[in-house]
N, C-alpha and C positions, 0 to 999 in steps of 0.2 A: 591553626594558623592565627598569627598576632589579631588582637583586636582591632585596629586599623588593617586597612589593605596593606600590601605591600608597597605598590605602587603610591599610595596616602603617605606611607612612613618615610619613604624615599624622597618625596617631595617637602614633607615637614622637616626633615634632615638638612635639604638643601636650603630652604628658607631660614631655618634657624642657624646653621652654621656660617652661612655667609655673612648673616646680620650680626651674630656673635663675634666673627673676627673682625669686623671693621668697627666695631663698638656700637652698634644700633640695639643689639640685646644685651640687657642687663640683669635680667631677671634670671633665676635657677632655670636650668635644663627643664622642660614640660614632661619628659618622659625618660623612660629608662635608655632608650637607644638614643636620643639628643646627647642625654650627660656622656654615654657611652662615646658618641662621635666627638664631642667637644675635648673630652680627655684624651683620646688616641689622636686626634686631628692635632692638638697643641704638642704632643709629644713628638710627631712627625715633623711640624714644621719647626719646633725648637731646635730640633737634632741638624734640621738641612734648611735651615732659613738662607744660607746664601746661595746654595742651589737652586731653590726655588726662585729667590730675587732674580737670579740669572737667568732664568728661561723665561720668566716673564718679560724680563726687561727685553730678550731676543725677540720675543713674540710679537712686542709693540703693539698690543692689541688697541684697537679703535672700535668703540661699539657701534658706531654709525656705519662705518667702513665694513668691518669685519662679521659683527653681529654674532646670530648660533653658530653659522656656519664655522668658524674659525675654531669656536670653543667644543663643538663637537668631532671636528677633525682632530683635536689634539685628545678627546676623550676616545674616539675610536681609537688612534692609535695607542692606548695604553693595553688595550685588549685585542690589539692586531696579531699577536702570536696565538690568540686562542686561548691564552690561560687566565682564568679569573681565580680571583681572591680577594677577602675581605678588606684586605692593604691595598689593593688597587682599587677597589672601590672607594676606599677611605681617601685614595689620593686624587678621586675625582671630585671631592667635595674640596680638599685642602688647596688643589690648583685654582679651583674656581673663588674660592675665597681670596687668595692671594692676587688674581686678577682683579678681583674687587677692589682691594686695597689698591693696587697698582690705578685703578680707575680714578679711585677719591683722590690720590695724590694729583691727579692731574685734571681736578676739577669737575668731572664726571658728576652726575647727580644722583640721588637715592635711587632713582629709578634704574639706573645702569644695574647697581648693586641688586637689587630685587631681581632683574633679570637673569643677573649671573647664578644667584640662588636657585631660580625657576629653573635655569638651563641643566643645573646639576641633577637637580630632583628628577626632573623630567628624563634625561637621558638614564638615570639608574631606574627610574621607573619601568621606562618603556625597554630600554635596552638589556638590564640584566635582571628583570623579573624573573623569570625561570629559572637560573642560575640560583639565586636567593631564595626561591621556594625549595628547589633541589637540597639546599643548606638547611633547610628547616625553617628558615626566615631570620627576622632582624632580634627577637628577644631571645629566642631559643638557641641560635647559633652565633649571631654576630656578637651581642651582648656577652654570650657565655666565652667565647673564644677570646674576647679581649679582658674579660674579668679574670680568667683562669691563668692566662699567659703571663709568665714574669717581665718585668719591664725589659730584659734582654732580648726578648723575642720580639718585642713591639721594635725594638732597633733593627733586628734583621729584617722586618716586613718592610719598615720604611725606607731601609738602604734598596732594597730591592723595587719597591715602588716609586722611589726617586729616580731610580736607573730607568725604571718602564718611563717615566715620564718625562725624562731628559731625551729619550729617543722619540717620544711622541711629539714633543715641540719642534724636533729637528724634522720629522717627517711633515708635521702639519705647516712649519714654514714652507717648504718646499712645495706645498700643494696651495700656496697663496698666491 
């Protein structure tokens, strides 16, 4: 098992990645898994910036009205088909970060950003813990998966996860 529990790592990733993407984190990543998520998350967002922007715009998230419920509905939809992958887990964090950027541009305070990072981390910690354990954990499998895969494989992972997120957003919108 990783030095920290799987849940602690999931929460650390949520906090670090969302804060990093909105510009609150300027220091070096505190761990190998945060470094890996920042790199892979940047690649996914860079390749799919327009699709992610459109999805967040469509959701028209208001943290006061929608709160955790809308965010979790979107996350649930990513995994609705029962398929799990590191790419889809990365998308949970990427989506939370894009949503945090959206909220910041609409004048929402730092607390909303912190909430979205916590939502992503809590979701992964609670809903995906067993799958992560089965894979071998964050360091032994997550970091190794993205360390050894060529950049082209990351593109494939990103495409499939963005498609999953598009479907997730459409489903979440219908249930709000």
